[in-house]
Gaussian input, Z-matrix of N, CA and C with variables (Angstrom, degrees):
# hf/3-21g

backbone

0 1
 N
 C     1     B1
 C     2     B2     1     A1
 N     3     B3     2     A2     1     D1
 C     4     B4     3     A3     2     D2
 C     5     B5     4     A4     3     D3
 N     6     B6     5     A5     4     D4
 C     7     B7     6     A6     5     D5
 C     8     B8     7     A7     6     D6
 N     9     B9     8     A8     7     D7
 C    10    B10     9     A9     8     D8
 C    11    B11    10    A10     9     D9
 N    12    B12    11    A11    10    D10
 C    13    B13    12    A12    11    D11
 C    14    B14    13    A13    12    D12
 N    15    B15    14    A14    13    D13
 C    16    B16    15    A15    14    D14
 C    17    B17    16    A16    15    D15
 N    18    B18    17    A17    16    D16
 C    19    B19    18    A18    17    D17
 C    20    B20    19    A19    18    D18
 N    21    B21    20    A20    19    D19
 C    22    B22    21    A21    20    D20
 C    23    B23    22    A22    21    D21
 N    24    B24    23    A23    22    D22
 C    25    B25    24    A24    23    D23
 C    26    B26    25    A25    24    D24
 N    27    B27    26    A26    25    D25
 C    28    B28    27    A27    26    D26
 C    29    B29    28    A28    27    D27
 N    30    B30    29    A29    28    D28
 C    31    B31    30    A30    29    D29
 C    32    B32    31    A31    30    D30
 N    33    B33    32    A32    31    D31
 C    34    B34    33    A33    32    D32
 C    35    B35    34    A34    33    D33
 N    36    B36    35    A35    34    D34
 C    37    B37    36    A36    35    D35
 C    38    B38    37    A37    36    D36
 N    39    B39    38    A38    37    D37
 C    40    B40    39    A39    38    D38
 C    41    B41    40    A40    39    D39
 N    42    B42    41    A41    40    D40
 C    43    B43    42    A42    41    D41
 C    44    B44    43    A43    42    D42
 N    45    B45    44    A44    43    D43
 C    46    B46    45    A45    44    D44
 C    47    B47    46    A46    45    D45
 N    48    B48    47    A47    46    D46
 C    49    B49    48    A48    47    D47
 C    50    B50    49    A49    48    D48
 N    51    B51    50    A50    49    D49
 C    52    B52    51    A51    50    D50
 C    53    B53    52    A52    51    D51
 N    54    B54    53    A53    52    D52
 C    55    B55    54    A54    53    D53
 C    56    B56    55    A55    54    D54
 N    57    B57    56    A56    55    D55
 C    58    B58    57    A57    56    D56
 C    59    B59    58    A58    57    D57
 N    60    B60    59    A59    58    D58
 C    61    B61    60    A60    59    D59
 C    62    B62    61    A61    60    D60
 N    63    B63    62    A62    61    D61
 C    64    B64    63    A63    62    D62
 C    65    B65    64    A64    63    D63
 N    66    B66    65    A65    64    D64
 C    67    B67    66    A66    65    D65
 C    68    B68    67    A67    66    D66
 N    69    B69    68    A68    67    D67
 C    70    B70    69    A69    68    D68
 C    71    B71    70    A70    69    D69
 N    72    B72    71    A71    70    D70
 C    73    B73    72    A72    71    D71
 C    74    B74    73    A73    72    D72
 N    75    B75    74    A74    73    D73
 C    76    B76    75    A75    74    D74
 C    77    B77    76    A76    75    D75
 N    78    B78    77    A77    76    D76
 C    79    B79    78    A78    77    D77
 C    80    B80    79    A79    78    D78
 N    81    B81    80    A80    79    D79
 C    82    B82    81    A81    80    D80
 C    83    B83    82    A82    81    D81
 N    84    B84    83    A83    82    D82
 C    85    B85    84    A84    83    D83
 C    86    B86    85    A85    84    D84
 N    87    B87    86    A86    85    D85
 C    88    B88    87    A87    86    D86
 C    89    B89    88    A88    87    D87
 N    90    B90    89    A89    88    D88
 C    91    B91    90    A90    89    D89
 C    92    B92    91    A91    90    D90
 N    93    B93    92    A92    91    D91
 C    94    B94    93    A93    92    D92
 C    95    B95    94    A94    93    D93
 N    96    B96    95    A95    94    D94
 C    97    B97    96    A96    95    D95
 C    98    B98    97    A97    96    D96
 N    99    B99    98    A98    97    D97
 C   100   B100    99    A99    98    D98
 C   101   B101   100   A100    99    D99
 N   102   B102   101   A101   100   D100
 C   103   B103   102   A102   101   D101
 C   104   B104   103   A103   102   D102
 N   105   B105   104   A104   103   D103
 C   106   B106   105   A105   104   D104
 C   107   B107   106   A106   105   D105
 N   108   B108   107   A107   106   D106
 C   109   B109   108   A108   107   D107
 C   110   B110   109   A109   108   D108
 N   111   B111   110   A110   109   D109
 C   112   B112   111   A111   110   D110
 C   113   B113   112   A112   111   D111
 N   114   B114   113   A113   112   D112
 C   115   B115   114   A114   113   D113
 C   116   B116   115   A115   114   D114
 N   117   B117   116   A116   115   D115
 C   118   B118   117   A117   116   D116
 C   119   B119   118   A118   117   D117
 N   120   B120   119   A119   118   D118
 C   121   B121   120   A120   119   D119
 C   122   B122   121   A121   120   D120
 N   123   B123   122   A122   121   D121
 C   124   B124   123   A123   122   D122
 C   125   B125   124   A124   123   D123
 N   126   B126   125   A125   124   D124
 C   127   B127   126   A126   125   D125
 C   128   B128   127   A127   126   D126
 N   129   B129   128   A128   127   D127
 C   130   B130   129   A129   128   D128
 C   131   B131   130   A130   129   D129
 N   132   B132   131   A131   130   D130
 C   133   B133   132   A132   131   D131
 C   134   B134   133   A133   132   D132
 N   135   B135   134   A134   133   D133
 C   136   B136   135   A135   134   D134
 C   137   B137   136   A136   135   D135
 N   138   B138   137   A137   136   D136
 C   139   B139   138   A138   137   D137
 C   140   B140   139   A139   138   D138
 N   141   B141   140   A140   139   D139
 C   142   B142   141   A141   140   D140
 C   143   B143   142   A142   141   D141
 N   144   B144   143   A143   142   D142
 C   145   B145   144   A144   143   D143
 C   146   B146   145   A145   144   D144
 N   147   B147   146   A146   145   D145
 C   148   B148   147   A147   146   D146
 C   149   B149   148   A148   147   D147
 N   150   B150   149   A149   148   D148
 C   151   B151   150   A150   149   D149
 C   152   B152   151   A151   150   D150
 N   153   B153   152   A152   151   D151
 C   154   B154   153   A153   152   D152
 C   155   B155   154   A154   153   D153
 N   156   B156   155   A155   154   D154
 C   157   B157   156   A156   155   D155
 C   158   B158   157   A157   156   D156
 N   159   B159   158   A158   157   D157
 C   160   B160   159   A159   158   D158
 C   161   B161   160   A160   159   D159
 N   162   B162   161   A161   160   D160
 C   163   B163   162   A162   161   D161
 C   164   B164   163   A163   162   D162
 N   165   B165   164   A164   163   D163
 C   166   B166   165   A165   164   D164
 C   167   B167   166   A166   165   D165
 N   168   B168   167   A167   166   D166
 C   169   B169   168   A168   167   D167
 C   170   B170   169   A169   168   D168
 N   171   B171   170   A170   169   D169
 C   172   B172   171   A171   170   D170
 C   173   B173   172   A172   171   D171
 N   174   B174   173   A173   172   D172
 C   175   B175   174   A174   173   D173
 C   176   B176   175   A175   174   D174
 N   177   B177   176   A176   175   D175
 C   178   B178   177   A177   176   D176
 C   179   B179   178   A178   177   D177
 N   180   B180   179   A179   178   D178
 C   181   B181   180   A180   179   D179
 C   182   B182   181   A181   180   D180
 N   183   B183   182   A182   181   D181
 C   184   B184   183   A183   182   D182
 C   185   B185   184   A184   183   D183
 N   186   B186   185   A185   184   D184
 C   187   B187   186   A186   185   D185
 C   188   B188   187   A187   186   D186
 N   189   B189   188   A188   187   D187
 C   190   B190   189   A189   188   D188
 C   191   B191   190   A190   189   D189
 N   192   B192   191   A191   190   D190
 C   193   B193   192   A192   191   D191
 C   194   B194   193   A193   192   D192
 N   195   B195   194   A194   193   D193
 C   196   B196   195   A195   194   D194
 C   197   B197   196   A196   195   D195
 N   198   B198   197   A197   196   D196
 C   199   B199   198   A198   197   D197
 C   200   B200   199   A199   198   D198
 N   201   B201   200   A200   199   D199
 C   202   B202   201   A201   200   D200
 C   203   B203   202   A202   201   D201
 N   204   B204   203   A203   202   D202
 C   205   B205   204   A204   203   D203
 C   206   B206   205   A205   204   D204
 N   207   B207   206   A206   205   D205
 C   208   B208   207   A207   206   D206
 C   209   B209   208   A208   207   D207
 N   210   B210   209   A209   208   D208
 C   211   B211   210   A210   209   D209
 C   212   B212   211   A211   210   D210
 N   213   B213   212   A212   211   D211
 C   214   B214   213   A213   212   D212
 C   215   B215   214   A214   213   D213
 N   216   B216   215   A215   214   D214
 C   217   B217   216   A216   215   D215
 C   218   B218   217   A217   216   D216
 N   219   B219   218   A218   217   D217
 C   220   B220   219   A219   218   D218
 C   221   B221   220   A220   219   D219
 N   222   B222   221   A221   220   D220
 C   223   B223   222   A222   221   D221
 C   224   B224   223   A223   222   D222
 N   225   B225   224   A224   223   D223
 C   226   B226   225   A225   224   D224
 C   227   B227   226   A226   225   D225
 N   228   B228   227   A227   226   D226
 C   229   B229   228   A228   227   D227
 C   230   B230   229   A229   228   D228
 N   231   B231   230   A230   229   D229
 C   232   B232   231   A231   230   D230
 C   233   B233   232   A232   231   D231
 N   234   B234   233   A233   232   D232
 C   235   B235   234   A234   233   D233
 C   236   B236   235   A235   234   D234
 N   237   B237   236   A236   235   D235
 C   238   B238   237   A237   236   D236
 C   239   B239   238   A238   237   D237
 N   240   B240   239   A239   238   D238
 C   241   B241   240   A240   239   D239
 C   242   B242   241   A241   240   D240
 N   243   B243   242   A242   241   D241
 C   244   B244   243   A243   242   D242
 C   245   B245   244   A244   243   D243
 N   246   B246   245   A245   244   D244
 C   247   B247   246   A246   245   D245
 C   248   B248   247   A247   246   D246
 N   249   B249   248   A248   247   D247
 C   250   B250   249   A249   248   D248
 C   251   B251   250   A250   249   D249

   B1=1.4401
   B2=1.5494
   B3=1.3461
   B4=1.3933
   B5=1.5426
   B6=1.3099
   B7=1.4871
   B8=1.5521
   B9=1.3037
   B10=1.4259
   B11=1.5355
   B12=1.3006
   B13=1.4897
   B14=1.4470
   B15=1.3886
   B16=1.4017
   B17=1.5497
   B18=1.3711
   B19=1.4654
   B20=1.4734
   B21=1.3174
   B22=1.5082
   B23=1.5783
   B24=1.3676
   B25=1.4640
   B26=1.5993
   B27=1.2960
   B28=1.4430
   B29=1.5128
   B30=1.3159
   B31=1.5414
   B32=1.5137
   B33=1.2426
   B34=1.5720
   B35=1.5268
   B36=1.3386
   B37=1.4703
   B38=1.4210
   B39=1.2511
   B40=1.4186
   B41=1.5177
   B42=1.3370
   B43=1.3466
   B44=1.5504
   B45=1.3246
   B46=1.4887
   B47=1.4873
   B48=1.3359
   B49=1.5050
   B50=1.4360
   B51=1.3510
   B52=1.3828
   B53=1.6152
   B54=1.1419
   B55=1.3832
   B56=1.5239
   B57=1.3633
   B58=1.4474
   B59=1.5202
   B60=1.2613
   B61=1.4081
   B62=1.5447
   B63=1.2995
   B64=1.3422
   B65=1.5549
   B66=1.3312
   B67=1.5198
   B68=1.5512
   B69=1.3353
   B70=1.5397
   B71=1.5514
   B72=1.2656
   B73=1.4643
   B74=1.5226
   B75=1.3936
   B76=1.3979
   B77=1.5514
   B78=1.3744
   B79=1.4378
   B80=1.5272
   B81=1.3302
   B82=1.3707
   B83=1.5216
   B84=1.2991
   B85=1.5023
   B86=1.6025
   B87=1.3265
   B88=1.3851
   B89=1.5699
   B90=1.2002
   B91=1.4995
   B92=1.5790
   B93=1.2758
   B94=1.4945
   B95=1.4920
   B96=1.2865
   B97=1.4409
   B98=1.5976
   B99=1.2909
   B100=1.4572
   B101=1.5571
   B102=1.2561
   B103=1.5047
   B104=1.4776
   B105=1.2633
   B106=1.4994
   B107=1.4844
   B108=1.3073
   B109=1.4388
   B110=1.5188
   B111=1.3023
   B112=1.4669
   B113=1.5682
   B114=1.2813
   B115=1.4812
   B116=1.4199
   B117=1.3468
   B118=1.3940
   B119=1.4987
   B120=1.3568
   B121=1.4251
   B122=1.5115
   B123=1.3173
   B124=1.5197
   B125=1.5214
   B126=1.2630
   B127=1.4804
   B128=1.4665
   B129=1.3658
   B130=1.4157
   B131=1.5267
   B132=1.3402
   B133=1.3974
   B134=1.5437
   B135=1.3595
   B136=1.4004
   B137=1.5302
   B138=1.3006
   B139=1.4448
   B140=1.5317
   B141=1.3671
   B142=1.4091
   B143=1.5255
   B144=1.3903
   B145=1.4179
   B146=1.5457
   B147=1.3569
   B148=1.5514
   B149=1.5721
   B150=1.3948
   B151=1.5004
   B152=1.5420
   B153=1.2899
   B154=1.5506
   B155=1.5009
   B156=1.2637
   B157=1.4607
   B158=1.5911
   B159=1.2561
   B160=1.4082
   B161=1.5673
   B162=1.2898
   B163=1.5374
   B164=1.5281
   B165=1.3145
   B166=1.5236
   B167=1.5068
   B168=1.3916
   B169=1.4098
   B170=1.5307
   B171=1.3045
   B172=1.4913
   B173=1.5041
   B174=1.3193
   B175=1.5331
   B176=1.6065
   B177=1.2656
   B178=1.5275
   B179=1.5174
   B180=1.2805
   B181=1.4938
   B182=1.5682
   B183=1.2799
   B184=1.4480
   B185=1.5362
   B186=1.4505
   B187=1.4286
   B188=1.4083
   B189=1.3607
   B190=1.5586
   B191=1.5472
   B192=1.3471
   B193=1.4290
   B194=1.5172
   B195=1.3786
   B196=1.4387
   B197=1.5689
   B198=1.2080
   B199=1.4854
   B200=1.5173
   B201=1.3814
   B202=1.4025
   B203=1.5234
   B204=1.2328
   B205=1.4445
   B206=1.4589
   B207=1.1738
   B208=1.5233
   B209=1.5557
   B210=1.2853
   B211=1.4074
   B212=1.5493
   B213=1.3243
   B214=1.4918
   B215=1.4847
   B216=1.3961
   B217=1.4534
   B218=1.5134
   B219=1.3198
   B220=1.4345
   B221=1.5219
   B222=1.3782
   B223=1.4307
   B224=1.5172
   B225=1.3351
   B226=1.4600
   B227=1.5675
   B228=1.3219
   B229=1.4565
   B230=1.5296
   B231=1.3439
   B232=1.3998
   B233=1.4667
   B234=1.3736
   B235=1.4965
   B236=1.6127
   B237=1.3433
   B238=1.3430
   B239=1.5732
   B240=1.3187
   B241=1.4953
   B242=1.4804
   B243=1.3079
   B244=1.4352
   B245=1.5497
   B246=1.3229
   B247=1.3770
   B248=1.5456
   B249=1.3048
   B250=1.4975
   B251=1.4525
   A1=107.32
   A2=118.48
   A3=121.25
   A4=110.05
   A5=114.35
   A6=115.14
   A7=111.74
   A8=115.31
   A9=120.28
   A10=110.11
   A11=117.78
   A12=123.88
   A13=108.31
   A14=118.07
   A15=125.57
   A16=115.43
   A17=111.36
   A18=120.43
   A19=110.62
   A20=119.78
   A21=122.72
   A22=106.62
   A23=115.26
   A24=118.13
   A25=111.30
   A26=114.86
   A27=115.13
   A28=117.24
   A29=110.57
   A30=115.22
   A31=106.93
   A32=120.75
   A33=123.08
   A34=104.49
   A35=119.73
   A36=119.45
   A37=116.99
   A38=123.20
   A39=127.55
   A40=115.87
   A41=120.98
   A42=114.96
   A43=113.18
   A44=117.44
   A45=115.74
   A46=107.91
   A47=113.97
   A48=121.25
   A49=106.93
   A50=112.45
   A51=119.44
   A52=113.26
   A53=123.18
   A54=130.96
   A55=107.82
   A56=115.02
   A57=119.48
   A58=110.05
   A59=115.60
   A60=119.06
   A61=109.04
   A62=118.73
   A63=123.14
   A64=111.75
   A65=118.32
   A66=118.08
   A67=105.86
   A68=115.26
   A69=120.60
   A70=109.20
   A71=119.52
   A72=119.76
   A73=112.24
   A74=116.77
   A75=120.02
   A76=109.52
   A77=119.40
   A78=123.42
   A79=111.61
   A80=122.99
   A81=126.53
   A82=111.32
   A83=116.97
   A84=121.54
   A85=103.25
   A86=119.33
   A87=124.55
   A88=115.16
   A89=115.74
   A90=120.72
   A91=102.22
   A92=116.28
   A93=126.51
   A94=111.16
   A95=114.62
   A96=118.03
   A97=117.00
   A98=113.07
   A99=121.36
   A100=113.53
   A101=119.12
   A102=126.19
   A103=104.61
   A104=119.67
   A105=119.03
   A106=115.34
   A107=118.82
   A108=120.41
   A109=112.87
   A110=114.80
   A111=117.67
   A112=105.39
   A113=122.57
   A114=121.05
   A115=114.52
   A116=121.40
   A117=118.14
   A118=110.51
   A119=124.93
   A120=128.42
   A121=107.65
   A122=117.10
   A123=120.33
   A124=111.70
   A125=116.91
   A126=121.19
   A127=107.35
   A128=120.60
   A129=124.79
   A130=107.74
   A131=111.65
   A132=117.78
   A133=111.68
   A134=116.15
   A135=120.95
   A136=111.12
   A137=122.42
   A138=125.01
   A139=112.43
   A140=122.78
   A141=123.39
   A142=109.00
   A143=115.06
   A144=117.44
   A145=114.92
   A146=115.55
   A147=115.83
   A148=104.62
   A149=106.24
   A150=114.07
   A151=113.02
   A152=110.85
   A153=115.29
   A154=116.66
   A155=117.97
   A156=124.10
   A157=106.46
   A158=123.60
   A159=125.05
   A160=107.26
   A161=115.63
   A162=118.32
   A163=113.07
   A164=115.96
   A165=116.89
   A166=115.97
   A167=117.39
   A168=114.20
   A169=116.29
   A170=118.25
   A171=116.50
   A172=106.80
   A173=118.36
   A174=128.05
   A175=103.84
   A176=120.90
   A177=121.26
   A178=112.84
   A179=117.08
   A180=117.01
   A181=112.49
   A182=117.13
   A183=117.84
   A184=112.08
   A185=113.68
   A186=115.20
   A187=111.02
   A188=115.64
   A189=117.75
   A190=110.43
   A191=111.96
   A192=117.07
   A193=117.63
   A194=114.47
   A195=118.61
   A196=109.25
   A197=119.06
   A198=120.90
   A199=107.40
   A200=120.91
   A201=121.21
   A202=112.37
   A203=122.58
   A204=122.72
   A205=110.89
   A206=119.98
   A207=122.46
   A208=109.11
   A209=116.00
   A210=117.45
   A211=108.13
   A212=119.65
   A213=119.11
   A214=113.66
   A215=113.89
   A216=113.50
   A217=114.22
   A218=113.18
   A219=120.54
   A220=114.63
   A221=115.21
   A222=119.13
   A223=113.27
   A224=114.26
   A225=124.32
   A226=110.33
   A227=120.19
   A228=119.69
   A229=108.30
   A230=116.57
   A231=123.31
   A232=110.12
   A233=115.49
   A234=118.34
   A235=104.67
   A236=117.35
   A237=122.27
   A238=111.31
   A239=113.78
   A240=122.60
   A241=110.78
   A242=119.84
   A243=123.50
   A244=110.11
   A245=116.65
   A246=122.65
   A247=109.48
   A248=115.05
   A249=123.75
   A250=114.97
   D1=-45.48
   D2=-175.26
   D3=-69.54
   D4=-30.41
   D5=179.19
   D6=-66.84
   D7=-37.50
   D8=-177.05
   D9=-65.26
   D10=-41.74
   D11=178.88
   D12=-62.22
   D13=-45.96
   D14=179.47
   D15=-55.07
   D16=-50.87
   D17=178.34
   D18=-64.33
   D19=-38.44
   D20=178.34
   D21=-60.21
   D22=-47.22
   D23=-176.48
   D24=-63.47
   D25=-38.21
   D26=175.53
   D27=-66.45
   D28=-34.54
   D29=-176.35
   D30=-74.74
   D31=-22.89
   D32=-175.96
   D33=-86.86
   D34=-18.31
   D35=-176.97
   D36=-61.32
   D37=159.58
   D38=-177.19
   D39=-73.07
   D40=145.19
   D41=172.01
   D42=-74.63
   D43=175.86
   D44=-177.76
   D45=-75.46
   D46=132.01
   D47=-179.81
   D48=-112.91
   D49=140.47
   D50=178.16
   D51=-73.11
   D52=135.13
   D53=-178.00
   D54=-61.69
   D55=129.64
   D56=-179.75
   D57=-80.86
   D58=141.51
   D59=-177.93
   D60=-116.81
   D61=138.79
   D62=-177.88
   D63=-55.95
   D64=129.30
   D65=-172.41
   D66=-74.42
   D67=-33.87
   D68=-174.13
   D69=-76.21
   D70=-34.45
   D71=175.38
   D72=-72.16
   D73=-39.67
   D74=-172.46
   D75=-74.98
   D76=-46.82
   D77=-174.54
   D78=-94.94
   D79=-1.96
   D80=-175.45
   D81=50.85
   D82=42.10
   D83=-178.19
   D84=-82.60
   D85=136.59
   D86=172.01
   D87=-76.74
   D88=139.77
   D89=179.29
   D90=-92.46
   D91=128.18
   D92=171.90
   D93=-135.13
   D94=139.61
   D95=175.83
   D96=-70.36
   D97=-15.33
   D98=176.63
   D99=-83.84
   D100=-14.79
   D101=-178.04
   D102=-83.03
   D103=83.75
   D104=-177.20
   D105=-72.52
   D106=-33.97
   D107=176.42
   D108=-59.69
   D109=-41.58
   D110=-177.99
   D111=-70.07
   D112=-48.29
   D113=179.97
   D114=-63.17
   D115=-29.07
   D116=-179.49
   D117=-73.30
   D118=-13.38
   D119=178.20
   D120=-69.13
   D121=-26.63
   D122=-176.50
   D123=-104.39
   D124=21.73
   D125=177.72
   D126=-121.62
   D127=147.16
   D128=175.39
   D129=-80.07
   D130=-179.42
   D131=-176.94
   D132=-70.07
   D133=-26.50
   D134=177.76
   D135=-87.13
   D136=-2.95
   D137=175.44
   D138=100.77
   D139=5.57
   D140=-178.50
   D141=-82.53
   D142=149.90
   D143=173.68
   D144=-73.69
   D145=129.86
   D146=-178.86
   D147=-75.72
   D148=140.04
   D149=-176.40
   D150=-73.98
   D151=159.44
   D152=-175.23
   D153=-60.88
   D154=-30.47
   D155=-177.33
   D156=-71.13
   D157=-21.71
   D158=-179.32
   D159=-97.92
   D160=-48.38
   D161=-178.40
   D162=-68.89
   D163=-23.21
   D164=-179.21
   D165=79.08
   D166=11.17
   D167=178.21
   D168=-83.78
   D169=157.66
   D170=-179.69
   D171=-75.84
   D172=170.29
   D173=-173.67
   D174=-63.48
   D175=-45.33
   D176=-177.27
   D177=-64.51
   D178=-40.77
   D179=-179.84
   D180=-84.64
   D181=-23.35
   D182=171.03
   D183=-62.35
   D184=-40.80
   D185=-179.20
   D186=-69.67
   D187=-37.84
   D188=178.02
   D189=-62.39
   D190=-44.81
   D191=176.79
   D192=-57.43
   D193=-38.25
   D194=178.21
   D195=-70.60
   D196=-35.45
   D197=-178.03
   D198=-72.46
   D199=-40.30
   D200=176.26
   D201=-65.59
   D202=-33.59
   D203=176.52
   D204=-73.67
   D205=-38.39
   D206=177.78
   D207=-68.90
   D208=-35.62
   D209=-179.44
   D210=-71.19
   D211=-40.71
   D212=177.41
   D213=-69.96
   D214=-23.50
   D215=173.43
   D216=-73.21
   D217=-33.75
   D218=-177.14
   D219=-67.31
   D220=-30.02
   D221=176.08
   D222=-105.81
   D223=24.61
   D224=168.02
   D225=66.23
   D226=30.22
   D227=174.14
   D228=-86.34
   D229=-31.14
   D230=176.42
   D231=-120.54
   D232=153.06
   D233=-179.36
   D234=-81.59
   D235=153.76
   D236=175.18
   D237=-72.54
   D238=-41.53
   D239=-178.05
   D240=-150.99
   D241=131.57
   D242=175.36
   D243=-68.64
   D244=150.05
   D245=174.31
   D246=-74.17
   D247=146.38
   D248=177.51
   D249=-70.05

């Protein structure tokens, strides 16, 4: 009985995932609030900012990305929320 539970737990476990590397650190890409194509990569379909654990950004660049998105929203380059 114990062996079955242990096997079931192992089967449900995640496969090995490659560690995400910050795109901005690796490529030395500059963040700019006017680069809408880049900023839209980090927004969901509803217009929410994708969290760091999903996007793979480092803390420093996630903060800069958030500021750039908020700046673009405030001057109406990006929508605050998409319509349903």
